[in-house]
N, C-alpha and C positions, 0 to 999 in steps of 0.2 A: 510479094505480099503474103504468099502462103507461109513463108519462113517467118515473117513478122508476126502473124497471128498465132503461129505455133509457139513463138516465144511468149506472147501474151498469155496463152493458155497455160504454159509451163509456169509462168510467174504466178498465175492465179492458184495453181495447184500448190506451189510452195507456200503462198500466203495462207492457204487453208490449213497448213500443218505447222508452220514455223512459229506462230505466236502462241505461247502459253503464258497465262497470267503470272507475273512475278511479284512475290511478296518482299523481295530484297530491295533495299534502297534506304535512303535517308529521308526522314520526315521531320519538318520543322513545326514546333509548337510555340505558343506565346508570340510576343511581338516586341519590337524595339530592344531595349536593354534586357528584357525578360524573355528573349527568344532562346530556344535551345533545340538541338537536333538529336534525334533518336534513330539509330541504325537498326534495320531489321534484316533477318536472314530467312530465306525461304525454306520451309520444312515440307518437302514434297512426298512422293511415294504414297499418295492417298490410298486408303484401303489396306494398309499393311496389317499383318497378323499381330495379335497381342503377344507379349512375353509372359511366360508362365513360370519364370524362375526368380522374380524379384518381389518387391513389396510396393503396392499391393499386387495381388495375383488374381486375375490377369491385369496387365497394364500396357499402355503404349499404342494400342490400336486407335488410329484416327482415320476417319473416312473422307477427309478433305485436306487440301493443301492449306497452309496457314503460314504466318510469319512469326518470328520470335525475336525479341531484342538481342542483338549480338552481345551487349554488355548489360550488366546490372544497372538499375536506376541509380544515378549519382546524387550526391548532396546538392550539387549545383542545380539539377533539375527540380528538386523539391524546393529549394530556395526561390527559384523563379516562379514556380507554382504559387508559393506563399505570397509573393509580391504581386501576383496577377489577379487575385480575387480575395474574397473576405475570409475564407477558411484558412487556418494555419496548421500545417502538419508538423508535429514534433519530430526531431531527428537528432542524431549525434552530429558533432562538429569537428571532425578530424581533418577535413579539407574538401574543397569543391569536387575533386575527382574521385573521392572515396565513395564507396557504395553507401546509399542512404540507409542507415540502420536505426534501431529503436523506433521503427515505423510499424504501427499495428496493421493487421489485415484490413480493418475498416478504413484506415487512413490511406493505405495503398489503393483501395477500391475507390475512394474519393478522388485520388489523383487520376486514376484511369477514367473515371466518369468525365473529369475535366478535359482529358485528352480528346474524348469524343465530342463533348458539347462545344468546346472552344473551336473546333474545326467543323462545326455545322452538323454533327452527327447526334445520335441518341445515346443516352446514358446506358451503361452496361448493367448497373446495379441499382436496386430500388431502395433508395434512402427516403424515408418518409418523415424524418425529423432533421433538425438543422445541425446537431452536434457533429463535429468532425470525426469523433470516435464512436458514434452511435452505430448499433447493429443495423444491417439491412433488413428489409421485409422481402418475402418471396414474391416473385412474379406469379400471378394467378391466371386462370383461364379468362377472367374478366379483363385482363390486360391483353387484349387480342393482338396488338401489334408487337408485344414483347415476349409473351409467354411461350416457352418451349418445355413441353412436359418432361423431357429427358433431363433437363437442367433448369429448375426454377430459380436458381441464383442469377443466371445470365440472360440478358435481353437478346433475343434473336436478331435485333437490329444493330447491335453494337459492332463497332469496328475494332476498338482497342479493349482488351480484356486482360485480366490476370490469367495465366495459363492454367488450364485444368490439369489434373494429375496425369491424364493420358498425354496431353500436349507437352507437358514438361518432361515426362518420362521418355517420350519418343525423341525429342530434341536432344536429350542427354545420352541415351544408351543405344539408340538404333543406328546402325551403319547402313546407309542407303546403297552402298556399292555392292554389298553381298547379302542384303536383307537379313542381317543377323543382329541380335541384341548382345551387348557386352556388359560386363559388370561395372565398368567405369566409363566416364564421359570422354575418355581419350580414345575410344574405340578399341579397348583391350580388356582382357580379363586380368591383367596385371596392373596394379595401382600405378599412377603416374609418379614421376619423380617430384619430390616435395621441394618447393622453392619459396622464397619470401616474396618475390614478384618477378615479372618478366613475361615473355610471350613465346618462349621456346616450345617446340612440339613436345608432346608427351610429358608436360609438367602441369602442376596444379599448386595452388597456395594453401598448404596445410602443414601440420607438424611444426608450427611456429609457436613462439611464446605468446601467451594471451596478451601481454602488455604491448606487443609489437603492433597489433591491429591489422586490418585487412590491407591489401594492395589497392592501388587505383583500379578503377573498373576496366581500363584498357591495358592493364598489366597483370591480369589475374590468371596467368598460365596459358598453356596451349589450347587450341581449339578442339571442339568436338568434331566428329565426322561431318556434320552439317556446317561447321564453321562458326560455332557459338562459343564464347569465352566464359569461364567461371562457373560452369554448371556443376563442377566438383571443386569444393574448397572456397576460399575467400570469405563468403558469408552464406548462411542458410538462406533459402528463398521460399517465400509464401507460394503455395499453389492455390488456385481458386477453390478447389473442392474441399468439402468437409472431411475431417479425419476418417469418419465412418463411410464416406463416399455417397451418402444418401442425399446431401444437399436439401435437407428437409427442415432446417431451422436456421434462422439468421444468427443465432447465438452459439451454434455448434463450433467446436474446435476445427481449425483449418490445418491442412497439411503444410509442413515445412520439410525441406530436404536439401541435400547437396553438401552438407557439412560447412565448416568455416576454417579460418586460418589456423586454429588451434586444435582441429580434429585429427584423429588418426584415420587411416585409410578405410577402415570398415564403415565409417559414417558417410564417406563419399560414394559408396557402392549403391547399386540398384536395389539392394536388399534392405535399405534403411530409409524409413520415413517416420517422422514424428508429427505431433500435433500441438497447437497452442490455441487458446481462446482468441477470437477475432479482435478483441479490444486490447490485448496485451501489447504494450509499446515500450516495455522496459528492458528488452533484450538487445544489447549492442552488437549481437552477432547475427541478427536476422534482417535481411533486406528483401528485395524482389526485383523482378523484371516484367516486361510487358509483352503480350502477344498481340498479333494483328490478324484480323479475319477478312481484310479486304486487300486486294493486290495494290502495289504501288502503281502510280500513273505510268503507263507504258511509254517508252521512247518509240517514235515512229519506226516501224519495221522496214528494213532495207528493201524487202520484197515488195512492200506496198508502195514505197517510193519509186521502185522500178516500174510497177504497174501504172502509177500516175504518169510517169514519164512516157511509157509506151503508149498509153491512151492519148496523151497529149500529142505525141508524134503521129498517131493514127489520124487524129483530127486534122492536123496540119497537112498530112498527105492527101486526105480527102478534099480539103480546100484546094490544094494544088491541082488535083484531077479536075475539079469543077471549073477551074480557070482555063484549062487547056481547050 
């Protein structure tokens, strides 16, 4: 019996340290014919230092773990959003697996709000009028459940959001294995090899003719050190933050970065960030991806299953002793 309880104690110790919330996993949205899946990757290493060599400067410091979409939002996802409720987001029509482009920041924020509310959560962004391309209002201190003074754009109750400039920058340029920032999203200070599409390591979709258009979202080059695709090349991506980083006006220009299939390597680098007005929807080279602030539902931990088994056995043994 002493050996048995030693094993129980050991299992408890393992359980106390084995489980860390995971943001990685596939989440389903919509229903029926309009259901689609979005895969998220965990961006860990909370509390990492900022980079002071890129744009903006500093950038990349994030004090918490979060998830980010492994792929850019696709045309198929937007089409299924449009079919699921009354608002309709404009987009290009290159193909269901192509990144959704010609989508304004405001429209992307509407899509993100629906990801939250359609799954029982709270909206990330404060739209006070009904137009799909209307600007947001800031959350204020009167919005006690939502207001966060450091970022009045984003509700603190939101699960799904557009990535802030820090969240996007870290996912692209930070290498968690050596706590180092790199110039490009392939974990290198040397630009990746330019390709039209594919998933080979150390590649990105850029230096292509404009008429060719972007690759499918799951064929947008090699992965970043965290395992995210297409952060360099394919299409530019909106970040949540205003171009001036103040997040003080709903009409302020928002950041875009990452370059597109027609860009040269300098645009893919950590030193390049541009801005566009939040209602601009006329650029066929700008898309977006989604970040997650809540971990995926955990799979039962093996250690916890062991504990359950051990305690079940202990109960059985106790009953047997009582019968003797």
